[in-house]
All heavy atoms as an XYZ file, in Angstrom:
865
protein
N     -17.440     19.654   -289.492
C     -18.813     19.823   -289.092
C     -19.379     21.014   -289.866
O     -18.741     22.044   -289.987
C     -18.876     20.068   -287.588
C     -20.273     20.142   -287.076
S     -20.409     20.534   -285.321
C     -19.676     19.144   -284.536
N     -20.577     20.873   -290.326
C     -21.175     21.946   -291.112
C     -21.525     23.127   -290.210
O     -21.666     23.005   -289.002
C     -22.420     21.436   -291.828
O     -23.453     21.249   -290.892
N     -21.664     24.274   -290.829
C     -21.951     25.508   -290.083
C     -23.310     25.449   -289.402
O     -23.464     25.904   -288.272
C     -21.891     26.697   -291.059
C     -21.920     28.045   -290.374
C     -20.677     28.281   -289.536
O     -19.590     27.800   -289.862
O     -20.804     28.979   -288.515
N     -24.301     24.867   -290.039
C     -25.639     24.763   -289.454
C     -25.615     23.890   -288.211
O     -26.192     24.229   -287.185
C     -26.613     24.198   -290.488
C     -28.065     24.059   -290.037
C     -28.623     25.425   -289.667
C     -28.885     23.426   -291.129
N     -24.907     22.760   -288.283
C     -24.806     21.865   -287.139
C     -24.057     22.528   -285.989
O     -24.400     22.368   -284.830
C     -24.109     20.576   -287.559
C     -24.595     19.363   -286.864
C     -23.916     18.167   -287.422
C     -24.977     17.116   -287.642
N     -24.398     15.857   -288.039
N     -23.031     23.290   -286.312
C     -22.251     23.977   -285.287
C     -23.113     25.014   -284.576
O     -23.042     25.171   -283.365
C     -21.034     24.632   -285.921
C     -20.103     25.268   -284.925
C     -18.895     25.825   -285.624
C     -17.971     26.458   -284.598
N     -16.826     27.077   -285.238
N     -23.972     25.726   -285.310
C     -24.853     26.717   -284.703
C     -25.891     26.074   -283.801
O     -26.319     26.664   -282.823
C     -25.543     27.554   -285.772
C     -24.594     28.553   -286.399
O     -23.566     28.863   -285.814
N     -24.933     29.018   -287.584
N     -26.307     24.892   -284.130
C     -27.279     24.201   -283.286
C     -26.653     23.728   -281.981
O     -27.293     23.728   -280.952
C     -27.859     22.996   -284.021
C     -28.852     23.374   -285.063
C     -29.465     22.148   -285.641
N     -30.367     22.504   -286.726
C     -30.865     21.647   -287.573
N     -30.549     20.374   -287.489
N     -31.673     22.043   -288.511
N     -25.411     23.311   -282.028
C     -24.761     22.790   -280.832
C     -24.177     23.882   -279.946
O     -23.951     23.675   -278.768
C     -23.655     21.802   -281.217
C     -24.113     20.522   -281.875
C     -22.920     19.683   -282.279
C     -25.003     19.743   -280.932
N     -23.912     25.056   -280.526
C     -23.288     26.120   -279.768
C     -24.147     27.361   -279.809
O     -24.637     27.755   -280.842
C     -21.912     26.443   -280.373
C     -20.815     26.429   -279.373
C     -19.505     26.713   -280.035
O     -19.263     27.879   -280.370
O     -18.740     25.766   -280.209
N     -24.352     27.952   -278.682
C     -25.061     29.212   -278.611
C     -24.014     30.313   -278.646
O     -23.020     30.244   -277.927
C     -25.870     29.265   -277.316
C     -26.871     30.394   -277.303
O     -27.109     31.008   -278.347
O     -27.407     30.658   -276.219
N     -24.205     31.332   -279.446
C     -23.176     32.355   -279.638
C     -22.867     33.107   -278.345
O     -21.733     33.486   -278.099
C     -23.636     33.340   -280.708
N     -23.848     33.322   -277.496
C     -23.633     34.110   -276.286
C     -23.189     33.276   -275.092
O     -22.506     33.770   -274.206
C     -24.910     34.855   -275.905
C     -25.292     35.877   -276.969
O     -24.380     36.360   -277.660
O     -26.489     36.164   -277.090
N     -23.592     32.035   -275.034
C     -23.412     31.261   -273.812
C     -22.531     30.025   -273.971
O     -22.470     29.214   -273.071
C     -24.767     30.828   -273.264
C     -25.701     31.975   -273.039
N     -25.446     32.975   -272.122
C     -26.874     32.306   -273.631
C     -26.426     33.857   -272.142
N     -27.303     33.479   -273.049
N     -21.872     29.857   -275.063
C     -21.002     28.702   -275.241
C     -21.786     27.458   -275.624
O     -22.945     27.521   -276.017
N     -21.151     26.299   -275.501
C     -21.833     25.068   -275.917
C     -22.999     24.723   -275.013
O     -22.964     24.956   -273.811
C     -20.738     24.002   -275.812
C     -19.613     24.604   -275.080
C     -19.792     26.069   -275.060
N     -24.020     24.194   -275.617
C     -25.190     23.755   -274.860
C     -24.915     22.381   -274.264
O     -24.255     21.550   -274.868
C     -26.408     23.676   -275.765
C     -26.859     25.022   -276.248
C     -28.119     24.879   -277.050
N     -28.486     26.171   -277.589
C     -29.444     26.338   -278.463
N     -30.110     25.309   -278.919
N     -29.740     27.535   -278.889
N     -25.460     22.159   -273.094
C     -25.205     20.879   -272.435
C     -26.425     19.979   -272.408
O     -26.332     18.838   -272.023
C     -24.742     21.099   -270.985
O     -25.739     21.875   -270.305
C     -23.413     21.838   -270.958
N     -27.568     20.491   -272.746
C     -28.750     19.643   -272.710
C     -29.991     20.447   -273.014
O     -29.936     21.556   -273.509
N     -31.099     19.884   -272.667
C     -32.385     20.498   -272.948
C     -32.773     21.536   -271.928
O     -31.952     22.057   -271.171
N     -34.023     21.813   -271.886
C     -34.569     22.849   -271.029
C     -34.380     22.532   -269.553
O     -34.188     23.415   -268.732
C     -36.050     23.001   -271.355
C     -36.709     24.141   -270.678
C     -38.109     24.279   -271.178
N     -38.987     24.005   -270.043
C     -40.261     23.856   -270.114
N     -40.857     23.892   -271.270
N     -40.982     23.653   -269.045
N     -34.425     21.274   -269.180
C     -34.348     20.871   -267.783
C     -32.981     20.312   -267.403
O     -32.867     19.531   -266.485
C     -35.420     19.833   -267.476
C     -36.802     20.343   -267.696
N     -37.378     21.278   -266.871
C     -37.720     20.077   -268.655
C     -38.591     21.549   -267.300
N     -38.817     20.840   -268.383
N     -31.940     20.730   -268.098
C     -30.631     20.144   -267.820
C     -29.988     20.724   -266.568
O     -29.189     20.078   -265.936
C     -29.700     20.357   -269.011
O     -29.487     21.738   -269.208
N     -30.346     21.964   -266.188
C     -29.764     22.567   -264.990
C     -30.639     22.294   -263.783
O     -31.840     22.121   -263.894
C     -29.671     24.082   -265.152
C     -28.601     24.507   -266.092
C     -28.512     26.001   -266.110
N     -29.639     26.497   -266.916
C     -30.111     27.719   -266.862
N     -29.580     28.586   -266.051
N     -31.095     28.097   -267.622
N     -30.028     22.302   -262.628
C     -30.782     22.204   -261.395
C     -31.457     23.539   -261.102
O     -31.189     24.538   -261.758
N     -32.329     23.585   -260.113
C     -32.999     24.843   -259.806
C     -32.008     25.874   -259.286
O     -31.112     25.563   -258.514
C     -34.010     24.461   -258.732
C     -33.571     23.154   -258.211
C     -32.769     22.485   -259.287
N     -32.169     27.086   -259.748
C     -31.262     28.159   -259.348
C     -31.595     28.603   -257.928
O     -32.749     28.760   -257.572
C     -31.392     29.336   -260.301
N     -30.575     28.774   -257.127
C     -30.769     29.236   -255.763
C     -31.004     30.735   -255.776
O     -30.345     31.478   -256.495
C     -29.544     28.894   -254.928
O     -29.728     29.331   -253.613
N     -31.957     31.179   -254.995
C     -32.250     32.603   -254.910
C     -31.742     33.143   -253.588
O     -31.323     32.402   -252.711
C     -33.764     32.853   -255.023
O     -34.413     32.205   -253.929
C     -34.317     32.335   -256.320
N     -31.832     34.427   -253.439
C     -31.408     35.070   -252.197
C     -32.427     34.847   -251.090
O     -33.433     34.155   -251.263
N     -32.188     35.459   -249.945
C     -33.068     35.239   -248.798
C     -34.333     36.089   -248.814
O     -35.135     36.009   -247.889
C     -32.178     35.611   -247.616
C     -31.274     36.659   -248.161
C     -31.005     36.227   -249.584
N     -34.548     36.907   -249.841
C     -35.650     37.862   -249.836
C     -37.016     37.181   -249.735
O     -37.890     37.633   -248.983
C     -35.594     38.736   -251.074
N     -37.239     36.102   -250.479
C     -38.535     35.432   -250.438
C     -38.809     34.812   -249.070
O     -39.936     34.896   -248.565
C     -38.610     34.353   -251.516
C     -38.904     34.836   -252.925
C     -38.801     33.682   -253.906
C     -40.262     35.459   -253.004
N     -37.813     34.219   -248.474
C     -37.995     33.606   -247.157
C     -38.303     34.655   -246.103
O     -39.198     34.466   -245.268
C     -36.739     32.840   -246.751
O     -36.460     31.829   -247.677
N     -37.581     35.757   -246.154
C     -37.812     36.834   -245.192
C     -39.185     37.459   -245.413
O     -39.923     37.731   -244.458
C     -36.687     37.883   -245.283
C     -35.368     37.257   -244.826
C     -37.022     39.114   -244.465
C     -34.165     38.131   -245.075
N     -39.563     37.670   -246.664
C     -40.884     38.243   -246.970
C     -41.999     37.323   -246.505
O     -43.024     37.790   -245.997
C     -40.994     38.510   -248.467
N     -41.819     36.017   -246.667
C     -42.839     35.070   -246.238
C     -43.032     35.114   -244.729
O     -44.158     35.185   -244.233
C     -42.459     33.656   -246.678
N     -41.936     35.095   -243.986
C     -42.039     35.129   -242.533
C     -42.570     36.475   -242.047
O     -43.410     36.527   -241.140
C     -40.681     34.827   -241.902
C     -40.702     34.604   -240.397
C     -41.580     33.411   -240.043
C     -39.301     34.374   -239.893
N     -42.135     37.559   -242.660
C     -42.602     38.884   -242.263
C     -44.096     39.047   -242.530
O     -44.834     39.558   -241.672
C     -41.806     39.955   -242.999
C     -42.107     41.390   -242.602
C     -41.645     41.634   -241.175
C     -41.420     42.348   -243.547
N     -44.566     38.611   -243.695
C     -45.990     38.721   -244.013
C     -46.826     37.861   -243.069
O     -47.929     38.252   -242.676
C     -46.235     38.313   -245.464
N     -46.299     36.711   -242.682
C     -47.020     35.839   -241.756
C     -47.107     36.473   -240.371
O     -48.170     36.514   -239.756
C     -46.320     34.487   -241.686
S     -47.074     33.336   -240.547
N     -45.989     36.979   -239.879
C     -45.949     37.558   -238.533
C     -46.765     38.856   -238.469
O     -47.410     39.131   -237.464
C     -44.478     37.787   -238.107
C     -44.378     38.615   -236.858
C     -43.790     36.450   -237.915
N     -46.766     39.639   -239.536
C     -47.543     40.874   -239.562
C     -49.017     40.576   -239.841
O     -49.903     41.226   -239.285
C     -46.961     41.853   -240.613
C     -47.880     43.028   -240.850
C     -45.596     42.327   -240.173
N     -49.287     39.581   -240.665
C     -50.666     39.284   -241.058
C     -51.539     38.797   -239.923
O     -52.735     39.106   -239.874
N     -50.981     38.046   -238.987
C     -51.781     37.509   -237.881
C     -52.325     38.621   -236.986
O     -53.539     38.691   -236.761
C     -50.967     36.496   -237.095
N     -51.499     39.527   -236.448
C     -52.074     40.576   -235.599
C     -52.922     41.587   -236.367
O     -53.912     42.083   -235.838
C     -50.868     41.266   -234.964
C     -49.666     40.667   -235.526
C     -50.048     39.532   -236.400
N     -52.548     41.870   -237.607
C     -53.361     42.796   -238.403
C     -54.749     42.196   -238.627
O     -55.764     42.881   -238.507
C     -52.671     43.125   -239.754
C     -53.633     43.771   -240.724
C     -51.479     44.017   -239.532
N     -54.788     40.904   -238.931
C     -56.071     40.250   -239.134
C     -56.903     40.163   -237.866
O     -58.129     40.221   -237.901
N     -56.251     40.037   -236.740
C     -56.977     39.895   -235.480
C     -57.436     41.248   -234.935
O     -58.571     41.385   -234.490
C     -56.098     39.187   -234.446
C     -56.812     38.894   -233.156
C     -57.744     37.864   -233.088
C     -56.572     39.648   -232.021
C     -58.415     37.594   -231.912
C     -57.226     39.384   -230.843
C     -58.155     38.359   -230.783
O     -58.817     38.098   -229.616
N     -56.556     42.248   -234.964
C     -56.860     43.518   -234.325
C     -57.413     44.577   -235.268
O     -58.198     45.424   -234.850
C     -55.613     44.082   -233.630
C     -55.168     43.265   -232.462
C     -53.976     42.568   -232.510
C     -55.946     43.178   -231.320
C     -53.561     41.810   -231.440
C     -55.542     42.416   -230.238
C     -54.343     41.734   -230.298
N     -56.995     44.594   -236.510
C     -57.350     45.713   -237.386
C     -58.381     45.322   -238.448
O     -59.522     45.756   -238.389
C     -56.100     46.275   -238.041
N     -57.988     44.513   -239.397
C     -58.856     44.216   -240.539
C     -58.640     42.769   -240.969
O     -57.570     42.433   -241.476
C     -58.523     45.169   -241.687
O     -59.208     44.798   -242.851
N     -59.646     41.938   -240.779
C     -59.452     40.522   -241.100
C     -59.234     40.266   -242.585
O     -58.474     39.357   -242.931
C     -60.579     39.656   -240.524
C     -61.946     39.904   -241.085
C     -62.887     40.745   -240.618
C     -62.509     39.272   -242.234
N     -63.999     40.709   -241.394
C     -63.802     39.797   -242.394
C     -62.047     38.336   -243.136
C     -64.630     39.416   -243.435
C     -62.877     37.945   -244.172
C     -64.156     38.484   -244.304
N     -59.825     41.022   -243.538
C     -59.494     40.755   -244.949
C     -58.019     41.037   -245.276
O     -57.394     40.298   -246.036
C     -60.409     41.695   -245.737
C     -61.540     41.996   -244.840
C     -60.959     41.982   -243.467
N     -57.466     42.085   -244.671
C     -56.051     42.394   -244.906
C     -55.177     41.292   -244.297
O     -54.179     40.870   -244.892
C     -55.689     43.777   -244.317
C     -54.202     44.037   -244.429
C     -56.478     44.865   -245.012
N     -55.556     40.808   -243.122
C     -54.809     39.723   -242.490
C     -54.828     38.455   -243.321
O     -53.796     37.791   -243.495
N     -55.996     38.117   -243.862
C     -56.095     36.916   -244.703
C     -55.269     37.094   -245.974
O     -54.578     36.169   -246.412
C     -57.572     36.603   -245.021
C     -58.270     36.107   -243.758
C     -57.691     35.573   -246.136
C     -59.742     35.877   -243.911
N     -55.308     38.299   -246.559
C     -54.488     38.569   -247.750
C     -53.007     38.397   -247.445
O     -52.270     37.790   -248.231
C     -54.777     39.980   -248.273
C     -53.881     40.374   -249.401
C     -54.098     39.880   -250.679
C     -52.804     41.224   -249.200
C     -53.265     40.230   -251.726
C     -51.965     41.585   -250.234
C     -52.194     41.084   -251.506
N     -52.551     38.926   -246.302
C     -51.139     38.800   -245.947
C     -50.751     37.343   -245.683
O     -49.652     36.917   -246.042
C     -50.827     39.664   -244.720
C     -50.741     41.162   -244.969
C     -50.612     41.911   -243.656
C     -49.577     41.486   -245.883
N     -51.637     36.583   -245.087
C     -51.339     35.168   -244.831
C     -51.257     34.394   -246.142
O     -50.370     33.555   -246.323
C     -52.374     34.571   -243.863
C     -52.164     35.171   -242.479
C     -52.274     33.058   -243.814
C     -53.237     34.823   -241.490
N     -52.157     34.685   -247.070
C     -52.105     34.002   -248.375
C     -50.846     34.419   -249.139
O     -50.183     33.584   -249.762
C     -53.388     34.283   -249.179
C     -54.572     33.584   -248.514
C     -53.250     33.829   -250.625
C     -55.915     33.934   -249.093
N     -50.490     35.708   -249.078
C     -49.252     36.164   -249.731
C     -48.036     35.494   -249.106
O     -47.098     35.093   -249.804
C     -49.131     37.685   -249.623
N     -48.052     35.331   -247.791
C     -46.964     34.651   -247.107
C     -46.884     33.184   -247.522
O     -45.793     32.641   -247.711
C     -47.164     34.752   -245.597
O     -46.252     33.951   -244.913
N     -48.037     32.557   -247.671
C     -48.075     31.156   -248.103
C     -47.467     31.002   -249.495
O     -46.643     30.105   -249.730
C     -49.521     30.650   -248.085
C     -49.779     29.199   -248.379
C     -49.251     28.345   -247.237
C     -51.254     28.959   -248.559
N     -47.813     31.899   -250.398
C     -47.272     31.849   -251.761
C     -45.762     32.094   -251.750
O     -44.998     31.362   -252.393
C     -48.001     32.868   -252.672
C     -47.299     33.015   -254.002
C     -49.443     32.455   -252.875
N     -45.312     33.105   -250.998
C     -43.868     33.393   -250.928
C     -43.100     32.221   -250.330
O     -42.000     31.889   -250.791
C     -43.623     34.647   -250.098
S     -44.025     36.172   -250.933
N     -43.666     31.585   -249.310
C     -42.983     30.452   -248.676
C     -42.859     29.280   -249.642
O     -41.796     28.652   -249.738
C     -43.724     30.029   -247.416
N     -43.910     28.993   -250.377
C     -43.863     27.874   -251.325
C     -42.860     28.160   -252.439
O     -42.065     27.289   -252.807
C     -45.275     27.593   -251.886
C     -46.159     26.997   -250.781
C     -45.213     26.658   -253.090
C     -47.617     26.858   -251.155
N     -42.860     29.389   -252.952
C     -41.908     29.740   -254.011
C     -40.478     29.682   -253.483
O     -39.573     29.178   -254.165
C     -42.235     31.136   -254.599
C     -41.133     31.620   -255.510
C     -43.556     31.095   -255.341
N     -40.255     30.160   -252.265
C     -38.907     30.132   -251.694
C     -38.421     28.699   -251.494
O     -37.248     28.399   -251.723
C     -38.886     30.887   -250.367
N     -39.306     27.821   -251.073
C     -38.918     26.419   -250.880
C     -38.617     25.764   -252.221
O     -37.629     25.041   -252.365
C     -40.007     25.659   -250.104
C     -40.045     26.153   -248.655
C     -39.765     24.164   -250.151
C     -41.228     25.649   -247.863
N     -39.437     26.030   -253.217
C     -39.232     25.406   -254.531
C     -37.992     25.935   -255.241
O     -37.364     25.224   -256.006
C     -40.455     25.617   -255.427
C     -41.676     24.915   -254.884
C     -42.793     24.967   -255.837
N     -42.921     23.601   -256.340
C     -43.448     23.297   -257.495
N     -43.880     24.227   -258.281
N     -43.537     22.043   -257.869
N     -37.623     27.199   -254.995
C     -36.447     27.775   -255.651
C     -35.185     27.613   -254.819
O     -34.157     28.201   -255.148
C     -36.684     29.248   -255.961
C     -37.695     29.465   -257.050
C     -37.601     30.872   -257.561
C     -38.559     31.055   -258.704
N     -37.899     31.040   -259.976
N     -35.246     26.858   -253.746
C     -34.088     26.596   -252.876
C     -33.454     27.899   -252.398
O     -32.260     28.139   -252.610
C     -33.052     25.725   -253.592
C     -33.580     24.391   -253.982
N     -33.754     23.375   -253.082
C     -34.021     23.912   -255.171
C     -34.248     22.324   -253.698
N     -34.426     22.624   -254.968
N     -34.252     28.738   -251.764
C     -33.760     30.014   -251.252
C     -32.683     29.784   -250.200
O     -32.627     28.734   -249.555
C     -34.908     30.822   -250.660
N     -31.833     30.776   -250.024
C     -30.690     30.592   -249.126
C     -31.109     30.470   -247.665
O     -30.444     29.800   -246.898
C     -29.695     31.732   -249.312
O     -30.301     32.952   -248.973
N     -32.182     31.096   -247.249
C     -32.674     30.961   -245.876
C     -33.952     30.114   -245.879
O     -35.011     30.552   -245.436
C     -32.917     32.336   -245.261
C     -31.650     33.148   -245.134
S     -31.951     34.726   -244.369
C     -31.440     34.355   -242.706
N     -33.826     28.913   -246.364
C     -34.957     28.008   -246.528
C     -35.669     27.667   -245.213
O     -36.885     27.526   -245.207
C     -34.463     26.744   -247.222
C     -35.530     26.012   -247.946
C     -34.921     24.958   -248.822
N     -35.964     24.151   -249.385
C     -35.789     22.997   -249.929
N     -34.578     22.495   -250.007
N     -36.789     22.319   -250.422
N     -34.962     27.532   -244.079
C     -35.682     27.254   -242.824
C     -36.681     28.345   -242.445
O     -37.720     28.044   -241.855
C     -34.568     27.147   -241.788
C     -33.375     26.716   -242.559
C     -33.511     27.382   -243.888
N     -36.410     29.597   -242.795
C     -37.386     30.653   -242.542
C     -38.646     30.441   -243.367
O     -39.762     30.666   -242.894
C     -36.790     32.029   -242.868
C     -35.746     32.581   -241.912
C     -35.282     33.950   -242.391
C     -36.280     32.656   -240.515
N     -38.474     30.007   -244.617
C     -39.632     29.745   -245.476
C     -40.433     28.569   -244.938
O     -41.671     28.593   -244.966
C     -39.171     29.472   -246.907
N     -39.756     27.553   -244.436
C     -40.465     26.402   -243.866
C     -41.213     26.822   -242.608
O     -42.366     26.426   -242.396
C     -39.472     25.252   -243.601
C     -38.927     24.727   -244.926
C     -40.120     24.142   -242.793
C     -37.776     23.759   -244.788
N     -40.586     27.648   -241.772
C     -41.257     28.157   -240.574
C     -42.477     28.987   -240.955
O     -43.544     28.850   -240.343
C     -40.279     28.991   -239.738
C     -40.847     29.655   -238.491
C     -41.291     28.596   -237.488
C     -39.834     30.582   -237.883
N     -42.345     29.840   -241.962
C     -43.482     30.646   -242.422
C     -44.593     29.761   -242.955
O     -45.775     30.011   -242.690
C     -43.026     31.629   -243.493
N     -44.240     28.702   -243.676
C     -45.247     27.783   -244.199
C     -46.001     27.086   -243.071
O     -47.236     26.994   -243.102
C     -44.578     26.758   -245.120
C     -45.496     25.776   -245.826
C     -46.400     26.502   -246.799
C     -44.680     24.728   -246.549
N     -45.279     26.639   -242.055
C     -45.926     25.973   -240.913
C     -46.833     26.957   -240.173
O     -47.980     26.621   -239.833
C     -44.854     25.366   -239.980
C     -45.465     24.919   -238.669
C     -44.160     24.208   -240.662
N     -46.342     28.165   -239.926
C     -47.169     29.164   -239.248
C     -48.395     29.534   -240.076
O     -49.487     29.725   -239.526
C     -46.343     30.412   -238.948
C     -45.315     30.295   -237.830
C     -44.500     31.580   -237.733
C     -45.974     29.984   -236.513
N     -48.235     29.628   -241.390
C     -49.378     29.912   -242.260
C     -50.437     28.825   -242.156
O     -51.634     29.119   -242.060
C     -48.933     30.043   -243.715
C     -48.221     31.344   -243.994
O     -48.489     32.322   -243.284
O     -47.384     31.374   -244.921
N     -50.006     27.583   -242.172
C     -50.976     26.491   -242.074
C     -51.679     26.496   -240.722
O     -52.893     26.265   -240.643
C     -50.279     25.154   -242.331
C     -49.748     24.972   -243.758
C     -48.989     23.659   -243.883
C     -50.874     25.040   -244.763
N     -50.936     26.785   -239.648
C     -51.558     26.874   -238.319
C     -52.564     28.024   -238.287
O     -53.681     27.877   -237.753
C     -50.474     27.042   -237.227
C     -51.082     27.437   -235.897
C     -49.670     25.759   -237.087
N     -52.212     29.159   -238.858
C     -53.126     30.300   -238.875
C     -54.361     30.030   -239.723
O     -55.471     30.436   -239.362
C     -52.401     31.544   -239.375
C     -51.380     32.136   -238.409
C     -50.601     33.258   -239.075
C     -52.050     32.631   -237.155
N     -54.195     29.338   -240.840
C     -55.353     29.007   -241.683
C     -56.293     28.069   -240.940
O     -57.523     28.232   -240.978
C     -54.886     28.423   -243.030
C     -54.262     29.533   -243.879
C     -56.035     27.762   -243.774
C     -53.581     29.055   -245.133
N     -55.734     27.100   -240.222
C     -56.571     26.198   -239.422
C     -57.285     26.985   -238.325
O     -58.476     26.770   -238.062
C     -55.723     25.047   -238.853
C     -55.303     24.114   -239.981
C     -56.484     24.283   -237.775
C     -54.272     23.079   -239.576
N     -56.584     27.928   -237.687
C     -57.206     28.752   -236.645
C     -58.337     29.605   -237.218
O     -59.391     29.752   -236.580
C     -56.159     29.639   -235.980
N     -58.150     30.143   -238.413
C     -59.201     30.939   -239.053
C     -60.426     30.075   -239.323
O     -61.567     30.488   -239.078
C     -58.674     31.580   -240.351
C     -57.677     32.685   -240.025
C     -59.804     32.124   -241.206
C     -56.910     33.195   -241.228
N     -60.207     28.863   -239.806
C     -61.327     27.956   -240.083
C     -62.065     27.623   -238.789
O     -63.304     27.610   -238.747
C     -60.825     26.692   -240.804
C     -60.369     27.051   -242.216
C     -61.894     25.611   -240.836
C     -59.644     25.945   -242.936
N     -61.325     27.364   -237.708
C     -61.959     27.045   -236.419
C     -62.763     28.237   -235.903
O     -63.895     28.075   -235.424
C     -60.886     26.597   -235.394
C     -61.442     26.560   -233.990
C     -60.329     25.243   -235.780
N     -62.221     29.451   -236.006
C     -62.939     30.640   -235.531
C     -64.209     30.846   -236.336
O     -65.277     31.149   -235.765
C     -62.020     31.879   -235.590
C     -62.815     33.168   -235.421
C     -60.942     31.777   -234.533
N     -64.156     30.685   -237.658
C     -65.366     30.836   -238.461
C     -66.386     29.748   -238.146
O     -67.589     30.015   -238.126
C     -65.037     30.844   -239.960
C     -64.607     32.188   -240.453
C     -63.443     32.321   -241.186
C     -65.350     33.327   -240.207
C     -63.033     33.558   -241.661
C     -64.953     34.563   -240.658
C     -63.785     34.687   -241.395
N     -65.927     28.536   -237.886
C     -66.861     27.468   -237.516
C     -67.534     27.782   -236.185
O     -68.753     27.568   -236.021
C     -66.122     26.134   -237.439
N     -66.763     28.291   -235.218
C     -67.358     28.674   -233.929
C     -68.340     29.824   -234.107
O     -69.412     29.844   -233.478
C     -66.261     29.059   -232.938
C     -65.453     27.888   -232.459
S     -63.989     28.278   -231.472
C     -64.452     29.632   -230.489
N     -68.023     30.781   -234.955
C     -68.916     31.901   -235.216
C     -70.221     31.422   -235.848
O     -71.319     31.845   -235.425
C     -68.217     32.908   -236.128
C     -69.026     34.148   -236.512
C     -69.268     35.012   -235.291
C     -68.312     34.915   -237.594
N     -70.123     30.545   -236.819
C     -71.343     30.014   -237.441
C     -72.175     29.212   -236.453
O     -73.416     29.262   -236.477
C     -70.976     29.168   -238.658
C     -70.417     29.941   -239.856
C     -70.004     28.982   -240.958
C     -71.422     30.948   -240.369
N     -71.519     28.483   -235.574
C     -72.238     27.723   -234.546
C     -72.975     28.672   -233.594
O     -74.131     28.425   -233.226
C     -71.260     26.832   -233.774
C     -71.903     26.031   -232.706
N     -72.766     24.990   -232.974
C     -71.822     26.134   -231.352
C     -73.182     24.474   -231.840
N     -72.623     25.154   -230.835
N     -72.335     29.755   -233.187
C     -72.976     30.728   -232.308
C     -74.157     31.406   -232.997
O     -75.196     31.634   -232.376
C     -71.959     31.789   -231.850
C     -70.923     31.270   -230.900
C     -71.545     30.829   -229.577
O     -72.477     31.436   -229.086
N     -71.006     29.754   -229.030
N     -74.006     31.718   -234.276
C     -75.121     32.314   -235.028
C     -76.285     31.339   -235.099
O     -77.455     31.727   -234.923
C     -74.650     32.741   -236.437
C     -73.710     33.930   -236.340
C     -75.835     33.065   -237.341
C     -73.035     34.301   -237.642
N     -75.982     30.071   -235.322
C     -77.030     29.059   -235.375
C     -77.733     28.943   -234.020
O     -78.967     28.828   -233.959
C     -76.435     27.717   -235.795
C     -77.497     26.675   -236.060
O     -78.625     27.011   -236.370
N     -77.127     25.414   -235.932
N     -76.975     28.958   -232.925
C     -77.591     28.881   -231.600
C     -78.456     30.105   -231.320
O     -79.537     29.982   -230.729
C     -76.515     28.758   -230.525
C     -75.940     27.370   -230.417
C     -74.976     27.253   -229.242
O     -74.437     28.258   -228.773
N     -74.768     26.040   -228.787
N     -78.008     31.289   -231.728
C     -78.819     32.499   -231.528
C     -80.111     32.442   -232.343
O     -81.165     32.853   -231.868
C     -78.020     33.747   -231.917
C     -76.924     34.081   -230.940
S     -77.526     34.413   -229.266
C     -78.439     35.907   -229.527
N     -80.039     31.928   -233.568
C     -81.236     31.773   -234.374
C     -82.220     30.799   -233.743
O     -83.436     31.038   -233.747
C     -80.888     31.341   -235.792
C     -80.312     32.466   -236.610
O     -80.522     33.640   -236.310
N     -79.561     32.106   -237.633
N     -81.723     29.702   -233.176
C     -82.601     28.747   -232.501
C     -83.218     29.352   -231.250
O     -84.386     29.161   -230.961
C     -81.818     27.484   -232.134
C     -81.472     26.608   -233.313
C     -80.644     25.395   -232.908
O     -80.471     25.148   -231.701
O     -80.158     24.706   -233.826
N     -82.435     30.126   -230.495
C     -82.939     30.781   -229.298
C     -84.006     31.814   -229.644
O     -85.041     31.896   -228.990
C     -81.784     31.439   -228.537
C     -82.158     32.173   -227.254
C     -82.710     31.163   -226.237
C     -80.963     32.891   -226.702
N     -83.756     32.576   -230.670
C     -84.726     33.594   -231.089
C     -85.990     32.942   -231.642
O     -87.083     33.493   -231.493
C     -84.135     34.534   -232.133
C     -82.968     35.366   -231.623
S     -83.395     36.378   -230.219
C     -84.365     37.628   -230.997
N     -85.883     31.767   -232.224
C     -87.050     31.068   -232.739
C     -87.917     30.525   -231.610
O     -89.134     30.469   -231.715
N     -87.325     30.127   -230.498
C     -88.102     29.587   -229.377
C     -88.738     30.698   -228.539
O     -89.745     30.484   -227.899
C     -87.213     28.725   -228.454
O     -86.124     29.513   -227.978
C     -86.697     27.513   -229.197
N     -88.174     31.900   -228.536
C     -88.703     33.011   -227.753
C     -89.935     33.591   -228.428
O     -90.912     33.947   -227.778
C     -87.621     34.105   -227.549
C     -88.203     35.357   -226.928
C     -86.493     33.568   -226.731
N     -89.954     33.682   -229.736
C     -91.062     34.306   -230.459
C     -92.314     33.520   -230.422
O     -92.565     32.460   -230.276
C     -90.721     34.517   -231.916
O     -89.549     35.268   -232.041
């Protein structure tokens, strides 16, 4: 076998190549992403409700991203990431419902103020 062909088939640092870019399965990561996703979700809900709603929404979105990445990378504590994802979706739906109720109340107040004047 010629030297050029041998260099193409073998990588000097990693031994023989077995395939293309997608030949390996996804690498499993540690539990950090799953734990971060659940922690950001659990902390984001009360912070958003009691302290600062923009910070709460940011933490929920960060938790959503961490949960999706942990699920896609087959993290070792994957059920925590799935739980965080479900809680994130429930919280996002709750945020949408609260904003819809707020807009409805504002609309009712505007109608009431229009009839009084």
